[in-house]
N, C-alpha and C positions, 0 to 999 in steps of 0.2 A: 903470173908475174905482173906487178903493178907498173904503171906508167913511169916514164923517165922523170927524174927530179924536176926538170924544167916544166914539164906538163903538169905535174902535181903543184908546182909553184904557181903556174898560170891559173890553175883551177882554184887554188886557195885565194889568189888575188881577186879573181872574179867573184868568188863567194863573199869576200870581205867588201868589195865594192857594192855588190847587191845588198849586203847587210847594212852598210852605211846609208845607201839610198832609201831602203825600206824604213829604217829608223827615222831619218829626217822627214820623210814624207808623212809618216804617221804622227810624229810628235813635234816636228819643228826642230830647230837646232840651237836657238839662242841659249837655252839652258844647259846644253850638253858640253862637257869638257872632253878632252881626249881621253882622260881616265874613264869617264862614263862610257864613251863609245867603245873603248878597249874592253871594259868589263862586260858590256852588253854583247859584244861580238866574240868574247872569249879569246882575246888575243892580247898581245903586249902593245904598249904605246910605240915601241920600236917598230913593230910590224905596221902600225898605222903610218908611221913616218916613212915607211917604204912605199906607201900609196901617195903621200903628199908631204911636203916639207913643213906644213903647219895646219892647225885646225881650220883656219880660213881657207887654205888651198884645198883641203879635203872637202869642205862644204861646197866650195865653188865647183870643184870637179864633179861632185854628185849632182848639183843643180844643172850643170852643162849636160851631163849624161841624161838626166830626166828629160830635159827639153829636146835633146837630139833624138832620143827614142820616141818621145811624144810626137815630134814632127814626122818621123817615119810612119807611125801608126795613123796619124791624121791623113797624110797623103795617101796611104793605102786604102783609106775608108771613103775617099771622094768618089762619088758616082756621077755618071753622065746625066742621069735623070734628074738629080737634085744636087748639083755641085755645091752651092752655097750652104744649103741646109746640111748636107752630109759633112761638109768641112767643119762648120761651126759646131754641129752636134758631136763630131769626133773630138774636137777640142774640148768640149764639155765633158765627154767621157774620159779622156786621158787626165784632165785636171781633177776629176772626181777621185782619182787614186790618192790625192794629197789632201791632208787635213788642213783646217784653217790655220793652225799654228805654223805650218810650213809656209803658207802664203804671207802671213804676218811677218815671219822672220825674214823671208826673202825681201819683202818691201823695206825692211829696216836695215838690211845688210847690203851695202852698196855693191860689192862685187857680184852678189847673187841677183840683186835688182837689175843690174846692167845686163845680165844674161837673159832675164825675163823680158826686159825692154827690147833687146835685140830680137828675140823670138817674136814678140808682139809686132814689131815693125815688119818682120818677114811675113808673118801671118796676114797682116794688113795688105801688103803688096800682093800676096797670093789671092786674097779675096778680090782685089782689083782686077787681077788677071781673069779670075773665074767670071766676074761680072762682065768684063769686056767680051769674053768668049761666048757667054750666054746671050748678050745683046746681038753680037755678030751672027750667031746661029739662029736668032729669032726665038730662042727659048724664053727670053726675058723681054719685057716691054722696053721700049727705047728710053733709057735713062742716061744721065751723065755718069758714066762708070767711075770717073775720078772723084766726083762729089760723093757718090754712095760709098766708095771705098774709103774716102777720107772720113765720112761720118762713122763708118764701122770702125776705122782705126782709132778715132777719138774715144769711142766707147770701149774699145779693147784696152786702150791706155788707162782709162778710168777703172776698168776691171783690174788690170795689173797693179795699179797704184792703190788698190783697196778702197777706192772712193765709192764704188758701187756697193760693196759689202757694208760700208758705213752708212750709206744713204738708204739702202733697201733691206739689208739683212740677208741678201742672196749670197751664196757661196760663188766663187769664180765659175765653177762648173754650172751652177744654176743660171748665172748671168749669161753665160755663153749659149745655153739652151734657149733662153728668152730672146737673145739677140738673133739666133738662127731663125726662130719663128717669125719675128718681126721683119727682118730683112727679106726673108723668102716671100712672105706675104706681099711685101712692097714691090717685088720684082715680077711677080706673076702677071702674065698678060691678061687683061680683062677679057671675059668671054662675051662674045656677041658683038 
């Protein structure tokens, strides 16, 4: 016997949400219409309207989901031995799942850009906490944690706003990996 209609409906909804997210991560979303999305996911536009009231809301919901899941994966990856490096490298890894078109489209679509900005601010606060913890524990050299966190936050905002990609050609993921290496090297206690 198959599952109840409610469970099948929930499974189909989750499948469609996964499909929307995978599609926009791979291709971006500026060029996609609801007709395109429906055709690609083999459903009706009416079904998509069951997920969100408009194309814009559908995109925003997918972007929110991406960053919520990314945040959980990043936090799970933080290690005690290298908290800053593991945090920023995890950010790089989760952002690698998205193509350049996704980030370009997020930057140009205000509701999605606001989601990315909010997540960037939260990540910057988390970096500050990790720095303060490392300094207090003696794992990092004595630095002004607020200054270093502000410096990291400024670079994170530049990454989010696509300024780093324009200036260097680095993807968001590559930029976070470089930031991780630089900040970690700067925090290490000198030997001897």
